[in-house]
C-alpha positions as CSV (number, residue, x, y, z in Angstrom):
1,M,4.4,-96.2,-20.4
2,T,3.2,-93.8,-17.7
3,G,5.1,-91.4,-15.5
4,T,5.1,-88.0,-14.0
5,L,6.4,-84.9,-15.7
6,T,9.2,-83.1,-13.8
7,P,10.1,-79.5,-14.4
8,P,13.2,-78.9,-16.3
9,R,16.3,-78.3,-14.2
10,T,17.9,-75.0,-14.4
11,D,21.0,-73.7,-12.8
12,A,20.1,-70.0,-13.3
13,P,19.6,-68.2,-9.9
14,A,16.1,-66.8,-9.3
15,R,15.9,-63.0,-9.6
16,V,15.0,-61.2,-6.4
17,R,13.5,-57.8,-6.9
18,T,15.0,-55.4,-4.4
19,V,13.3,-52.2,-3.4
20,S,15.4,-49.2,-2.7
21,P,15.0,-47.9,0.9
22,L,15.0,-44.3,-0.5
23,R,12.2,-45.1,-2.8
24,T,10.2,-46.7,0.0
25,E,10.7,-43.7,2.2
26,L,9.7,-41.3,-0.6
27,R,6.4,-43.2,-1.1
28,R,5.3,-43.5,2.5
29,G,4.4,-41.0,5.2
30,L,3.5,-37.4,4.8
31,G,6.0,-36.5,2.0
32,P,3.7,-36.7,-1.1
33,W,1.0,-34.8,0.8
34,A,3.4,-32.1,1.8
35,G,4.6,-31.6,-1.8
36,A,1.0,-31.4,-3.0
37,A,0.1,-28.9,-0.2
38,V,3.1,-26.7,-1.0
39,A,2.2,-26.6,-4.7
40,L,-1.5,-25.9,-4.1
41,T,-0.9,-23.3,-1.5
42,V,1.6,-21.3,-3.6
43,L,-0.6,-21.6,-6.7
44,V,-3.7,-20.4,-4.9
45,A,-1.8,-17.4,-3.5
46,M,-0.4,-16.6,-6.9
47,Y,-3.7,-17.0,-8.7
48,G,-5.3,-14.3,-6.5
49,K,-2.7,-11.8,-7.6
50,A,-2.3,-12.8,-11.3
51,P,-2.8,-9.3,-12.7
52,E,0.1,-8.1,-10.6
53,W,2.7,-10.5,-12.0
54,Q,1.6,-11.9,-15.4
55,T,3.5,-9.3,-17.4
56,R,7.1,-9.2,-16.2
57,W,9.7,-11.8,-15.2
58,T,10.7,-9.7,-12.2
59,D,7.2,-9.5,-10.9
60,V,6.5,-13.2,-11.2
61,T,9.9,-14.0,-9.6
62,G,9.3,-11.6,-6.8
63,L,5.9,-12.8,-5.9
64,L,6.9,-16.4,-6.2
65,H,9.8,-15.7,-3.8
66,V,7.4,-14.3,-1.2
67,A,4.7,-17.0,-1.7
68,V,7.3,-19.9,-1.6
69,G,9.2,-18.5,1.4
70,L,6.3,-17.2,3.5
71,L,3.8,-20.0,2.8
72,G,5.8,-23.0,1.4
73,G,8.6,-22.6,3.9
74,P,6.5,-23.0,7.1
75,L,4.6,-25.9,5.5
76,A,7.9,-27.7,4.8
77,L,9.0,-27.0,8.3
78,A,5.8,-28.4,9.8
79,A,5.7,-31.4,7.5
80,G,9.4,-32.2,8.3
81,G,8.6,-31.9,12.0
82,W,5.8,-34.4,11.7
83,Q,7.9,-36.8,9.5
84,G,10.8,-36.6,11.9
85,G,8.8,-37.7,15.0
86,R,7.0,-40.5,13.2
87,D,9.3,-43.4,14.3
88,R,9.2,-42.4,18.0
89,R,5.5,-42.0,17.9
90,R,5.1,-45.4,16.4
91,G,7.7,-47.1,18.5
92,T,9.7,-48.3,15.5
93,T,13.0,-46.5,16.4
94,E,14.8,-49.6,17.4
95,L,13.6,-51.5,14.3
96,W,14.9,-48.6,12.1
97,E,18.2,-48.5,13.9
98,S,18.7,-52.3,13.4
99,V,19.1,-51.7,9.6
100,P,22.7,-52.6,8.7
101,R,23.6,-49.1,7.6
102,S,25.6,-46.2,9.2
103,P,23.5,-43.8,11.3
104,L,24.3,-40.9,9.0
105,R,23.2,-42.9,6.0
106,R,20.0,-43.9,7.7
107,L,19.3,-40.3,8.6
108,L,19.8,-39.1,5.0
109,V,17.3,-41.7,3.8
110,A,14.8,-40.8,6.5
111,V,15.1,-37.0,5.9
112,A,14.8,-37.3,2.1
113,P,11.0,-37.0,2.0
114,S,11.0,-33.9,4.2
115,A,13.4,-32.2,1.8
116,L,12.5,-33.5,-1.6
117,W,8.7,-33.5,-1.7
118,P,8.3,-29.8,-0.7
119,V,10.9,-28.9,-3.4
120,A,8.8,-30.9,-5.9
121,G,5.8,-28.8,-5.0
122,V,7.8,-25.6,-5.3
123,L,9.1,-26.6,-8.8
124,V,5.5,-27.4,-10.0
125,A,4.3,-24.0,-8.8
126,D,7.2,-22.3,-10.4
127,A,6.7,-24.0,-13.7
128,V,3.0,-23.2,-13.8
129,C,3.5,-19.5,-13.1
130,L,6.4,-19.1,-15.5
131,L,4.4,-20.7,-18.3
132,A,1.4,-18.5,-17.5
133,T,3.7,-15.4,-17.7
134,W,5.7,-16.4,-20.8
135,P,3.1,-15.3,-23.5
136,Y,2.9,-11.7,-22.1
137,V,6.5,-10.7,-21.3
138,S,8.4,-8.4,-23.6
139,A,12.0,-8.6,-22.6
140,G,14.4,-9.9,-20.0
141,R,14.5,-13.5,-18.7
142,P,13.2,-15.5,-15.8
143,F,15.5,-15.4,-12.8
144,L,15.9,-19.2,-12.5
145,E,18.9,-18.9,-10.2
146,L,16.7,-17.1,-7.6
147,L,13.9,-19.6,-8.0
148,A,16.5,-22.4,-7.5
149,A,17.7,-20.7,-4.3
150,D,14.1,-20.5,-3.0
151,A,13.6,-24.2,-3.7
152,V,16.9,-25.1,-1.8
153,A,15.7,-22.8,1.1
154,V,12.4,-24.8,1.3
155,A,14.3,-28.1,1.3
156,C,16.6,-26.9,4.1
157,L,13.6,-25.8,6.2
158,G,12.2,-29.3,5.7
159,V,15.5,-30.8,6.9
160,L,15.6,-28.5,10.0
161,G,12.0,-29.4,10.7
162,H,12.7,-33.1,10.5
163,L,15.6,-32.8,12.9
164,A,13.4,-30.8,15.3
165,G,10.8,-33.5,15.1
166,R,13.3,-36.2,16.0
167,L,14.6,-34.2,19.0
168,V,11.1,-33.3,20.2
169,P,8.7,-36.1,19.1
170,W,5.6,-34.3,20.5
171,R,2.5,-34.2,18.4
172,L,2.3,-30.4,18.7
173,T,5.8,-29.9,17.5
174,A,4.8,-29.8,13.8
175,P,2.1,-27.2,14.1
176,L,4.2,-25.1,16.4
177,L,7.1,-25.2,14.0
178,G,4.8,-24.0,11.2
179,V,3.5,-21.1,13.3
180,V,6.9,-20.1,14.6
181,G,8.4,-20.4,11.1
182,Y,5.7,-18.2,9.6
183,V,6.0,-15.5,12.2
184,G,9.8,-15.5,12.0
185,L,9.8,-15.2,8.3
186,A,7.1,-12.6,8.3
187,I,9.0,-10.5,10.8
188,G,12.2,-10.7,8.6
189,T,10.3,-9.1,5.7
190,Y,9.6,-5.9,7.6
191,T,13.2,-5.1,8.7
192,Q,15.1,-2.6,6.6
193,A,18.6,-3.8,7.6
194,A,20.8,-5.7,5.2
195,A,20.1,-8.8,7.2
196,R,16.7,-9.1,5.5
197,W,18.4,-10.3,2.4
198,L,19.3,-13.5,4.3
199,G,15.7,-14.4,4.6
200,P,13.9,-16.6,2.0
201,A,10.7,-14.5,1.9
202,V,11.8,-10.8,1.6
203,E,9.9,-9.0,-1.1
204,Y,11.8,-7.5,-4.1
205,R,10.1,-5.7,-6.9
206,Y,12.7,-3.9,-9.0
207,A,11.2,-4.1,-12.5
208,W,14.1,-2.7,-14.6
209,D,16.9,-4.3,-12.6
210,R,18.8,-7.6,-12.5
211,T,20.6,-9.3,-9.7
212,V,24.4,-9.5,-9.3
213,W,25.5,-12.8,-10.7
214,W,26.7,-14.3,-7.5
215,F,23.6,-13.7,-5.3
216,G,21.7,-16.9,-6.3
217,P,24.6,-19.4,-5.7
218,V,25.6,-17.6,-2.5
219,S,22.1,-17.8,-1.2
220,V,22.1,-21.5,-1.9
221,A,25.4,-21.8,0.0
222,W,24.0,-19.9,3.0
223,T,20.8,-22.1,3.5
224,A,22.3,-25.4,2.4
225,G,25.4,-24.9,4.6
226,L,23.2,-24.5,7.7
227,A,21.1,-27.6,6.9
228,L,24.1,-29.8,6.1
229,A,25.9,-28.7,9.2
230,A,22.8,-29.6,11.3
231,L,22.6,-33.0,9.6
232,L,26.2,-33.8,10.3
233,A,26.1,-32.6,13.9
234,Y,23.0,-34.7,14.5
235,G,23.7,-37.9,12.5
236,A,27.4,-38.3,13.1
237,R,28.4,-40.8,15.7
238,T,32.1,-40.1,15.7
239,A,34.0,-37.0,16.7
240,R,35.7,-36.9,13.3
241,L,32.4,-36.8,11.4
242,R,31.0,-34.2,13.8
243,A,34.1,-32.0,13.1
244,L,33.1,-32.1,9.4
245,A,30.0,-30.2,10.3
246,L,32.3,-27.1,10.8
247,V,33.0,-27.1,7.0
248,P,29.4,-26.4,5.8
249,L,28.9,-24.1,8.8
250,A,32.0,-22.1,7.7
251,V,30.6,-21.9,4.1
252,A,27.3,-20.7,5.4
253,V,28.9,-18.0,7.6
254,A,31.1,-16.8,4.7
255,A,28.0,-16.7,2.4
256,A,26.1,-14.7,5.0
257,G,29.0,-12.3,5.3
258,L,28.8,-11.6,1.5
259,I,25.0,-11.0,1.6
260,L,25.3,-8.7,4.6
261,R,27.6,-6.5,2.6
262,L,24.8,-5.7,0.2
263,P,23.1,-2.3,0.4
264,S,20.2,-2.5,2.7
265,D,17.8,-0.6,0.4
266,R,18.3,-2.4,-3.0
267,G,20.2,-5.5,-1.9
268,P,21.5,-7.5,-4.9
269,W,19.5,-5.6,-7.6
270,R,21.3,-3.4,-10.1
271,P,19.9,-1.3,-13.1
272,D,19.7,-3.1,-16.4
273,P,20.1,-0.5,-19.3
274,A,18.8,-3.0,-21.8
275,L,15.4,-3.0,-20.2
276,T,15.1,0.8,-20.1
277,R,15.6,1.3,-23.8
278,A,12.7,3.4,-25.3
279,V,10.2,1.7,-27.6
280,C,7.9,4.2,-29.3
281,D,5.0,4.2,-31.8
282,S,4.8,6.6,-34.8
283,G,1.9,8.7,-33.6
284,T,1.7,12.3,-32.7
285,P,2.2,12.8,-29.8
286,R,4.4,9.7,-29.7
287,V,3.8,7.1,-27.0
288,C,7.0,5.5,-25.6
289,V,7.4,2.7,-23.1
290,T,10.5,0.8,-22.0
291,A,11.7,-2.4,-23.8
292,L,10.5,-4.2,-20.7
293,D,6.9,-3.4,-21.6
294,G,7.3,-3.4,-25.4
295,K,4.3,-5.8,-25.9
296,L,2.1,-3.3,-24.1
297,L,2.9,-0.4,-26.5
298,P,-0.1,-1.1,-28.9
299,A,-2.5,-1.3,-25.9
300,V,-1.2,2.0,-24.4
301,S,-1.3,3.7,-27.9
302,E,-4.9,2.6,-28.3
303,A,-5.9,3.8,-24.9
304,L,-4.4,7.3,-25.6
305,A,-5.7,7.5,-29.2
306,P,-8.8,9.6,-28.5
307,L,-6.7,12.1,-26.5
308,N,-4.0,12.3,-29.1
309,A,-6.6,13.0,-31.8
310,R,-7.5,16.3,-29.9
311,L,-3.9,17.2,-29.1
312,R,-2.3,16.5,-32.4
313,G,-0.6,19.5,-34.0
314,L,-1.4,21.9,-31.1
315,P,1.4,24.1,-29.8
316,G,2.1,23.2,-26.2
317,A,1.0,19.6,-26.6
318,P,3.4,16.9,-25.3
319,A,6.2,15.8,-27.6
320,R,5.8,12.3,-26.3
321,W,4.1,10.3,-23.5
322,A,6.8,8.5,-21.6
323,A,6.0,5.4,-19.4
324,G,8.8,4.1,-17.2
325,P,12.4,5.3,-16.4
326,L,13.2,6.7,-19.9
327,D,15.8,9.3,-20.5
328,P,13.9,12.6,-20.1
329,R,13.5,14.9,-23.1
330,P,11.9,18.4,-23.4
331,G,8.2,18.1,-23.9
332,D,7.8,14.7,-22.1
333,V,4.8,13.9,-20.0
334,E,5.1,11.0,-17.7
335,L,2.6,8.2,-17.9
336,L,1.4,5.8,-15.3
337,D,3.2,2.5,-15.3
338,P,1.2,0.5,-17.9
339,T,1.4,-2.7,-15.9
340,A,-0.5,-1.1,-13.1
341,D,-3.6,-1.3,-15.2
342,A,-2.7,-4.1,-17.6
343,V,-4.1,-7.6,-17.6
344,R,-2.7,-10.2,-20.0
345,G,-1.5,-7.7,-22.6
346,R,-4.3,-5.2,-22.5
347,I,-5.2,-2.0,-20.6
348,E,-8.1,-2.9,-18.4
349,R,-9.4,0.6,-17.8
350,A,-8.5,2.7,-20.8
351,D,-10.7,5.6,-19.7
352,L,-8.9,5.8,-16.3
353,Y,-5.5,5.6,-18.0
354,R,-6.5,8.6,-20.3
355,N,-7.7,10.5,-17.3
356,F,-4.4,10.1,-15.5
357,A,-2.5,11.1,-18.6
358,V,-4.5,14.4,-18.8
359,M,-3.9,15.1,-15.1
360,Q,-0.2,14.6,-15.7
361,L,-0.3,17.0,-18.7
362,F,-1.7,19.7,-16.5
363,S,0.1,19.0,-13.3
364,D,2.3,22.1,-13.2
365,T,4.1,22.5,-9.9
366,C,3.1,25.9,-8.5
367,R,5.4,27.9,-6.3
368,P,4.4,29.4,-3.0
369,G,2.3,32.5,-3.7
370,D,0.8,31.2,-6.9
371,L,-2.8,30.3,-7.4
372,T,-3.9,33.2,-5.2
373,G,-6.2,36.2,-5.8
374,P,-9.9,36.5,-6.7
375,D,-9.6,34.3,-9.8
376,A,-7.9,31.4,-8.1
377,E,-11.0,29.3,-7.4
378,R,-12.3,29.9,-10.9
379,A,-9.0,28.9,-12.5
380,M,-8.9,25.6,-10.5
381,T,-12.5,24.9,-11.6
382,V,-11.7,25.6,-15.2
383,N,-8.7,23.2,-15.0
384,A,-10.9,20.5,-13.6
385,A,-13.4,21.1,-16.3
386,V,-10.8,20.9,-19.1
387,I,-9.6,17.6,-17.7
388,E,-13.1,16.2,-17.5
389,W,-13.8,17.4,-21.1
390,L,-10.7,15.8,-22.5
391,A,-10.8,12.5,-20.5
392,P,-13.8,12.2,-18.2
393,T,-13.1,10.6,-14.8
394,P,-14.8,7.2,-14.5
395,D,-17.5,6.8,-12.0
396,G,-16.2,6.0,-8.5
397,F,-12.7,7.5,-9.2
398,G,-11.6,10.9,-8.0
399,P,-13.7,13.6,-6.2
400,D,-16.5,15.5,-8.0
401,V,-15.5,19.1,-8.5
402,A,-18.4,21.5,-8.1
403,G,-19.1,24.0,-10.9
404,T,-17.3,22.2,-13.7
405,Q,-20.4,21.2,-15.7
406,P,-21.2,24.7,-17.1
407,Y,-17.7,25.0,-18.5
408,I,-17.9,21.4,-19.9
409,D,-21.2,22.2,-21.6
410,R,-19.7,25.4,-23.2
411,L,-16.8,23.4,-24.5
412,N,-19.0,20.7,-26.0
413,A,-21.2,23.4,-27.6
414,K,-18.2,24.8,-29.6
415,S,-17.3,23.8,-33.1
416,P,-14.3,21.6,-33.6
417,A,-12.2,24.5,-34.8
418,A,-13.3,26.6,-31.8
419,Q,-12.5,23.7,-29.4
420,R,-9.0,23.4,-30.9
421,D,-8.5,27.2,-30.6
422,Y,-9.5,27.2,-27.0
423,L,-7.3,24.2,-26.2
424,A,-4.3,25.8,-27.8
425,R,-4.8,29.0,-25.7
426,Y,-5.2,26.9,-22.6
427,L,-2.0,24.9,-23.2
428,A,-0.1,28.2,-23.7
429,A,-1.4,29.6,-20.4
430,N,0.2,29.1,-17.0
431,P,-2.4,27.4,-14.8
432,C,-0.5,28.7,-11.7
433,H,-1.4,32.3,-12.7
434,P,-5.2,32.5,-12.5
435,D,-5.4,35.7,-14.5
436,E,-3.8,33.9,-17.5
437,V,-6.3,30.9,-17.6
438,P,-8.7,31.4,-20.5
439,I,-12.4,31.0,-19.7
440,P,-14.4,28.7,-22.1
């Protein structure tokens, strides 16, 4: 018996795979490229200044804030402008408006790539820089609320750029938005008024401070309120929805009012006593840094070890070397901020750091009328010679003082006991009185 095979009958409906319009919008157009451009631009800018921020959370947060706002912000603005004018340039506006969704919902889907992709680039750059900083920090925490506020500000710039691109679908709109945005943000960083804290690119470098708790959320309310008000005003088709734009606008104005009440000099930053706690070694003289730079203490102690070996036990030697805003004590000598010469947990130029320490040791402030008389020039030459003998100035740093070499040769020719005796007499003398300065 012959016959044809027929497929079995089924009553199950065929599954139709639907693709979300939001997912489609996020995958097409300039969005992914904008996110990659923001991440790459910020990372390249941060890489060029890595020694300046790879030791403290405040430093990395501050430089990320400037790089994201001043470079990522204009990029998001320009990319949003190009994305916003895409449909009019392609002549697909009527097709897009025929989609059975409300105008505001269509606008939110269309604007999503302009807002979300730059934020993704910002978050990637933030994560890379924070991970690169984490092994070298000593205390404190990353200011995640400030980084979040920066990411929201970039998203809002992307939204505003998108709306500008829709209103002015000109091919030069996008690059002009980028240029104008960069110039406007840069100008805002130079003002000294309290209004500068409204900008997303103003520099802040307060190492031993922390922000007031409300600054991050209020900054988000300020930028997000403006962007949401613009979206509602543009996308709403009824008077009732347009009136809703006043709500986020009022939130933005209230947030701006709080920020404008901040002091113009320090803004939201306040001293953090936990970061200025002294951390000292057990040497003589002692070397002390703040808890913020505790991991650098071994490197600072090692850099000053040759100098301390000569000063140890001498009357007039410093009681301690103090780096940072420590509570002053009698016998303190202020050190250079160790992070100014530190790279990834080590002092890059230990010889230069020692030289600065010796200059601080002998930096007496003379009153008017001091350092005068026939012996004044010789006293200054002896002072320069003692500094060079204790910690020679590296080549290329500082001026050459004529006449110091004979005194340096005399000091080197002395026995160790004679050198210590002379150094004790020199430390006991007042360098502002030339007649008291002992000659080697």
